[in-house]
N, C-alpha and C positions, 0 to 999 in steps of 0.2 A: 111346179118349178118358179111363182112370183113370191110361194111365201121361202123359197131357198134364196134366192137373193133379196129377199127385208133384213130376213135372217142374216145375211151376210155380210151387207149393209149396218145392220144392229151392229156386227161386231164391228165393223172398221169404224164408227161411231166410238161407239166405246172406249176400246186403241185408243182413237184417236183422243177423246178427253181424258183417259189419265196419263197420256204422256205431256197434254199439256197441264197439268197438274201438278207431276212430278217434278217437270222443268220448271215449274213455276214459280215452285216450295221459297224460295229466297227471298218472300214476298216481295219481288222486283226489285231489288236491288242487284244494281251491277257489281259482278264479283269483276276486278282486273285480276289475269295472270301476271305475275309479276314476271319477268325477265329471266331466262332460264340462268343466264351469268349476267353480274355484274365485277365491277369494280369498285378499290372503295369509296370514292367521291360519288361513285349512284348511289349506298349504303339508307344515307335519308331520304331518297324518297322512296328509296321501300319502306324508311317505318313512319310515311307521310300513311298511306296504302293503307300499312295496318291498323295505326290510329282513328284510319276514317274507313277503319274493316271495310275494305274493299279486297282485300284475301279472302282466299280457302277457309282461314283458321284463324285463330284469337294468337298466330306467333310464328316467328318466322325463321329459320340456320340460315346460317353462311357458312362455307366450305369451299378449299380448294386442295383437298388429297384428301378426306375424307376424318382428320385425324385432327385438325383444325377448327374444326366444326361450333361454331355459339350458335347459341338459340336466340333470340329477341322476342319478350312476352309482354304482348297487352295486358295490365294489371291495373285496370280503371281507366284506363288515358294516360298511365304512367308505364316505362318502358323500364323491368327487368334482364338482365343477360345470364343467360345460364349455360355450366358447360356440361354436359354427359360423355360419363366413361364408358366407350359400350366397345374397346378392344384394349387389348395391352399395349399400343405404342402410343396411345392415350394416356395412361397412368402418369408418366413423367412431366407431363404439366401442369396434373393436381400441383405439386407443389408452390411454380411461377405462376399461376392466378390464385392458390394462399397467400400467396409473397404480395403478389399484385392488388391482392384485394386490404390487407391488411396496411400496407406501405400505402395506398391513397386510405385508408380509414372508411372504407368498404360494408359493409352488413357482408358477408356469406354465411351461405347458408345450406347447410348437406345432404339432401332427401331423396326422394328417388320415384319413380312415374312407374315403377314395377317393370319396366323392359327388363331380359333377361339380355345378360353383356355376351363378347364375344371369346368368355374368358371361362378358365374354374374359379373355384371362389369365392364368390355369391352369385347367388340368386338374382340380384335383382342390379341393375347398373346404378351409380353415384352419381344425383347430380348434383352440383356446386351452384345454385344461387347468388349472382350478388343482387341483392335488392336496392337496390338501386332508385328506385319510383323517380326514372327521370323523361323528363321531358325529350322530344325527341331529338333535339340538337345536343342534347349532352347526351342520350345513346348514343346516338353517331359519333361522337369525341370519344368514348369511352372502346364503342367496337375496334373502332381502327388503332384505336391506343395498347388493346388486345391482341390483334390482328399484327403488328409492326413489333410490337415489343415483347410478346411472348410466342407469336410463332413465328419474328421475321420476313412479313409479308410485306408488299408494299406497293405503292400507288399501281403496280402494272398486270398484280397479281390479280386472274380471273377465278372469281368465284360463284360456284353454283348456287340459288339459293334454291332450300328445300323445306319440304313441309312439314 
């Protein structure tokens, strides 16, 4: 009996150590969970968390309806904005984003992350990246402008924050 008890205690200790190691792999870096929903006037605070690396990833997105989803990506302390076309409903906004970038003289790059879109005709969803290299203030301003002028949202619109 004492040997079984010792083995059981040993297994519990090993499981406890593994749990501790796995849960502390972030190097004691505190991860802040962003609000489930924000309004545009709260966007800058999420940018602050992005740049201070307190989000789970080095990017986040906002969307009110799944169509108006734009991403803010941390690029070595500067922020770029991206629009990935995953659905047919998003396709009409490509022209609007292209015109917006041209009018504002922003560099717009078409790329892909290899994600499969929910429509036929292409294997990988296109991503339209505004290479802004903006600080959090400028990125916030441009993000608000995209949501209000391109997607016709307003300050009262609730946006889900998505990874």
